[in-house]
C-alpha positions in Angstrom: 55.6 9.7 44.4 58.0 10.7 41.7 59.5 13.4 43.9 59.8 10.9 46.7 61.9 8.6 44.5 64.3 11.4 43.6 65.5 11.6 47.2 68.9 9.9 47.7 67.9 8.3 51.0 64.7 6.8 49.5 66.7 5.5 46.5 69.4 3.9 48.7 66.7 2.2 50.8 64.9 0.8 47.7 68.1 -0.3 46.1 69.3 -2.1 49.3 65.9 -3.8 49.6 66.1 -5.0 46.0 69.6 -6.4 46.5 68.5 -8.2 49.8 65.5 -9.8 48.2 67.5 -10.9 45.1 70.2 -12.3 47.4 67.8 -14.4 49.3 66.0 -15.6 46.2 69.2 -16.7 44.5 70.3 -18.4 47.8 67.1 -20.2 47.9 67.4 -21.4 44.3 70.9 -22.7 45.1 69.6 -24.7 48.1 66.7 -26.2 45.8 69.5 -27.6 43.5 71.5 -29.0 46.4 68.5 -30.5 48.3 65.0 -29.2 47.6 63.5 -30.9 50.7 64.9 -28.5 53.3 65.5 -25.4 51.1 62.6 -23.4 52.5 63.5 -24.2 56.1 67.2 -23.5 55.5 66.6 -20.0 54.1 64.2 -19.3 56.9 66.9 -20.2 59.4 69.2 -17.6 57.8 66.6 -15.0 58.1 65.5 -15.9 61.7 69.1 -16.1 63.2 68.6 -15.8 67.0 64.8 -16.4 66.7 65.8 -20.0 66.1 65.5 -20.4 69.9 62.1 -20.7 71.4 63.0 -19.2 74.8 63.1 -15.4 74.9 66.2 -15.5 77.3 68.2 -17.4 74.7 67.0 -15.1 71.9 68.1 -12.1 73.8 71.5 -13.6 74.6 72.2 -14.6 71.0 70.9 -11.3 69.8 73.8 -9.8 71.9 76.3 -12.1 70.2 75.2 -10.7 66.8 75.6 -7.2 68.1 79.2 -8.0 69.4 80.3 -8.8 65.8 78.3 -6.0 64.3 80.4 -3.4 66.1 83.7 -4.3 64.3 81.9 -4.8 61.1 80.5 -1.2 61.4 84.0 0.2 61.9 85.3 -1.5 58.8 82.3 -0.2 56.8 82.9 3.3 58.1 86.6 3.0 57.1 85.6 2.1 53.5 82.9 4.8 53.4 85.2 7.6 54.7 87.8 6.9 52.2 85.4 6.5 49.3 84.0 10.0 50.0 87.5 11.2 49.2 87.6 9.2 46.0 89.8 6.3 47.4 88.8 2.7 47.4 90.2 1.4 50.7 90.3 -2.3 49.9 93.2 -2.5 52.5 90.7 -2.2 55.3 91.2 -5.9 56.0 95.0 -5.4 56.6 94.3 -2.3 58.8 91.8 -4.5 60.7 94.3 -7.1 61.3 97.0 -4.6 62.4 94.6 -3.1 65.0 93.6 -6.6 66.2 97.2 -7.6 66.6 98.2 -4.5 68.4 95.3 -4.7 70.9 95.9 -8.5 71.6 99.7 -8.1 71.9 99.5 -5.1 74.2 97.0 -6.8 76.4 98.7 -10.3 76.7 102.4 -9.5 76.3 102.6 -5.9 77.8 99.8 -6.2 80.3 98.1 -2.9 79.3 94.6 -1.8 80.2 91.7 -1.6 77.7 92.1 2.1 76.9 95.8 2.0 75.9 95.1 -1.2 73.9 92.4 0.7 72.0 94.8 3.5 71.3 97.5 1.0 70.1 94.9 -0.5 67.8 94.0 2.9 66.4 97.7 3.8 65.8 98.5 0.5 64.2 95.6 0.7 61.7 96.4 4.3 61.0 100.1 3.4 60.2 98.9 0.9 57.6 96.6 3.5 56.1 99.4 6.2 56.0 101.6 3.9 54.1 98.9 3.5 51.4 98.3 7.2 51.5 102.0 8.1 51.1 102.4 5.8 48.1 99.2 7.3 46.5 100.0 10.9 47.2 103.7 11.0 46.3 104.2 8.0 43.8 100.6 7.7 42.5 100.6 4.1 43.4 97.0 2.8 43.1 95.6 2.4 46.6 94.0 -1.0 45.6 97.3 -2.6 44.7 99.2 -1.2 47.8 96.3 -2.1 50.1 95.9 -5.7 48.9 99.7 -6.2 49.4 99.6 -4.9 52.9 96.7 -7.1 53.8 98.9 -10.2 53.5 102.0 -8.4 55.0 99.8 -7.5 58.0 98.3 -11.1 58.3 101.7 -12.9 58.4 103.4 -10.2 60.6 100.5 -10.6 63.1 100.8 -14.4 63.0 104.5 -14.2 63.8 104.1 -11.6 66.5 101.1 -13.2 68.2 102.7 -16.6 68.3 104.6 -15.4 71.4 101.2 -15.1 73.3 99.4 -18.2 72.0 98.3 -21.3 74.0 100.8 -24.1 74.2 98.6 -26.9 72.9 96.6 -24.9 70.3 97.3 -22.4 67.5 95.0 -19.8 69.2 96.1 -16.8 71.4 95.6 -16.9 75.2 92.3 -15.8 76.6 92.4 -12.1 77.5 89.7 -12.8 80.2 91.9 -15.1 82.2 95.4 -13.7 81.3 94.8 -9.9 81.2 91.4 -9.2 82.6 92.1 -5.4 82.9 92.3 -5.3 79.1 88.7 -6.3 78.7 86.4 -3.6 77.5 84.0 -2.5 80.3 80.3 -3.3 80.0 78.9 -0.5 82.2 76.0 -2.7 83.0 75.0 -3.2 79.3 75.4 -7.1 79.8 72.3 -7.1 82.1 70.1 -5.9 79.2 71.0 -9.0 77.2 70.5 -11.7 79.9 73.9 -11.4 81.4 75.8 -11.8 78.0 79.4 -11.4 79.1 80.5 -10.2 75.7 78.3 -7.1 75.6 80.6 -4.2 76.3 81.3 -0.5 75.5 82.1 -1.6 71.9 78.4 -1.5 70.8 77.4 2.0 71.7 81.0 3.3 70.9 80.7 2.1 67.3 77.3 3.9 66.9 78.7 7.0 68.4 81.7 6.9 65.9 79.2 6.6 63.0 77.4 9.7 64.1 80.7 11.6 64.5 81.8 10.5 61.0 78.4 11.8 59.6 79.0 15.1 61.2 82.5 15.5 60.1 81.8 14.7 56.5 78.6 16.8 56.2 78.9 19.7 58.7 82.6 20.7 58.8 85.1 22.5 56.5 87.4 19.6 57.0 84.9 17.2 55.6 84.1 19.5 52.6 87.7 19.8 51.7 88.1 16.0 51.8 85.1 15.4 49.6 86.2 18.2 47.2 89.6 16.5 46.9 87.9 13.3 46.1 85.7 14.8 43.4 88.6 16.6 41.6 92.1 16.7 42.9 93.3 19.3 40.5 90.4 21.6 41.2 91.0 21.2 44.9 94.6 22.0 44.4 93.8 25.1 42.3 91.5 26.3 45.2 94.4 26.1 47.6 93.5 22.8 49.2 96.4 20.5 50.2 95.3 17.5 48.1 98.2 15.3 49.1 97.7 16.0 52.7 94.0 15.2 52.4 94.7 11.9 50.7 97.1 10.8 53.5 94.9 12.1 56.3 91.8 10.3 54.9 93.6 7.0 54.6 95.0 7.5 58.1 91.5 8.0 59.5 90.2 5.1 57.6 92.9 2.9 58.9 92.4 4.0 62.4 88.6 3.2 62.2 89.5 -0.3 60.9 92.1 -0.9 63.6 89.7 0.3 66.3 87.2 -2.3 64.8 89.7 -5.1 65.5 90.2 -4.0 69.0 86.4 -3.8 69.7 86.2 -7.5 68.8 89.1 -9.0 70.4 89.0 -7.0 73.6 85.7 -8.6 74.4 87.3 -12.1 74.4 84.6 -13.2 72.1 87.2 -14.7 69.7 90.8 -15.7 69.9 93.4 -15.0 67.2 94.4 -18.1 65.1 98.1 -17.8 64.7 98.2 -20.3 61.8 95.6 -18.6 59.6 96.4 -18.3 56.0 93.5 -16.1 54.9 92.7 -12.5 55.7 89.6 -12.2 58.1 86.5 -11.6 56.1 85.4 -8.7 58.4 87.3 -6.1 56.3 85.9 -7.3 53.0 82.3 -7.5 54.5 82.8 -3.9 55.5 83.0 -3.0 51.8 79.6 -4.5 51.2 78.1 -2.9 54.3 79.3 0.4 53.2 77.6 0.1 49.8 74.5 -1.5 51.1 74.1 1.4 53.4 74.2 3.8 50.5 77.5 5.2 51.6 75.8 7.0 54.4 77.3 6.7 57.9 73.9 6.2 59.6 72.8 3.8 56.8 75.8 1.7 57.5 74.7 1.1 61.0 71.7 -0.8 59.7 73.4 -2.4 56.8 76.3 -3.7 59.1 73.8 -5.3 61.4 71.8 -7.0 58.6 75.0 -8.5 57.0 76.1 -9.8 60.4 72.5 -11.0 61.1 72.5 -13.2 58.0 76.0 -14.3 58.5 75.2 -15.5 62.0 71.9 -16.9 61.0 73.7 -19.2 58.5 75.1 -21.1 61.4 71.6 -22.5 62.2 71.2 -24.2 58.8 70.8 -28.0 59.2 74.2 -29.5 58.7 72.8 -33.0 58.2 71.1 -31.7 55.0 73.6 -29.2 53.8 77.4 -28.9 54.1 78.8 -26.5 56.7 79.9 -24.1 53.9 76.3 -23.5 52.6 75.7 -20.8 55.2 78.8 -19.0 54.0 77.7 -19.4 50.4 74.3 -17.8 51.1 75.7 -15.0 53.0 78.4 -14.4 50.3 75.6 -14.2 47.5 73.7 -11.6 49.5 76.9 -9.6 50.2 78.0 -9.8 46.6 74.7 -8.4 45.4 75.1 -5.5 48.0 77.7 -4.1 45.7 75.1 -3.4 43.1 73.4 -0.7 45.2 74.9 2.1 43.4 74.3 0.5 40.0 70.5 0.2 40.9 70.4 3.8 42.1 72.0 4.9 38.7 69.4 2.8 36.8 66.6 4.4 38.9 67.9 7.9 38.1 68.1 7.1 34.4 64.5 5.8 34.3 63.2 8.9 36.1 65.3 11.2 33.9 63.9 9.5 30.7 60.3 9.7 31.9 60.7 13.4 32.7 62.3 14.1 29.4 59.4 12.3 27.6 56.9 14.2 29.5 58.7 17.5 28.8 58.8 16.7 25.1 55.0 16.0 24.9 54.4 19.4 26.4 51.2 20.6 28.1 48.0 19.8 26.3 46.9 22.6 23.9 43.9 24.5 25.3 40.7 23.9 23.4 39.1 27.2 21.9 36.0 28.3 23.9 32.6 28.1 22.1 31.3 31.5 21.0 28.8 32.8 23.5 25.2 33.3 22.0 24.2 36.9 21.4 22.3 38.5 24.2 18.7 39.3 23.6 17.8 43.0 23.2 14.4 42.4 24.9 12.6 43.8 22.0 14.7 46.9 21.8 16.3 47.8 18.5 19.9 48.5 18.3 21.0 51.9 17.8 21.3 53.1 14.3 
């Protein structure tokens, strides 16, 4: 059991489970203070999500809706994870996600491009935002958190200005891609039939999982991934060993930006949502990606499950009884759980400390001293006298 707890994967799973349970418990306590009558039912609605419906057909269709929003969230979490492995905190993932979304929507509605060129445009747009942060970090030592946050808002307002050219006349939302630029919609390849004909089920879902597997291979099985991680652990040592540490910083943020930009395209090219051209806050998808990355133990495969869980509880919050609680209560519960996801690494650190202290204590005690054996009784000489 002790050896099992030392494994990083087991520690990540246990730490994530603790954060989830604590988050649900705190959310339940908050509901008790607001209105104790429906607290239990409300927290169960958050957990059940699409199981709120009694008919299997509706459950399957709404399960598909949760997966549709899981795909972009997974891409954002992979963006954060990839940069974190290189020692960079990519808080600018939200701005990169916005840039990718804007590029995909604009190329679809204004330029009339197909889905593949729109995906490439989103990847390039997100990558450009990442490169800007990387250049400032590598050549001017500007903290990536500061420059990333600034670019989040620059990206948001530039997108609002640009997409105002393709918005509906009577509303602040962009035009529907399905009706105005159908060839820009991501293909479903028949996957929609698996989810009761859900029209939003597309290539985005399997593509995001494939990208997670590729990122895992790149980071753990290639020389390129080794150099990136070495740069993150110690830039000076990497430079001494002949690695181009500045190039690695720029490349890692460019890849992180491209992943986030792709995430924006994977959502809006399904026509599941329209862009709000008057929005004054950065979409929460990017910031939720930070939580998903840490909840997944900073493991690309782990983020697949953590991204789904976060989207599951976020979507489940919509089923909370609005007559008993305000509409923001679902966001509050989700935010509490997401906030606690950031403590996964802290819990793993505490677990390692406890294990180390117990092992040290056991080593100091040492093995038990062997007890001296009792002297054996003299053997009888059967009446024969001993030799003189």
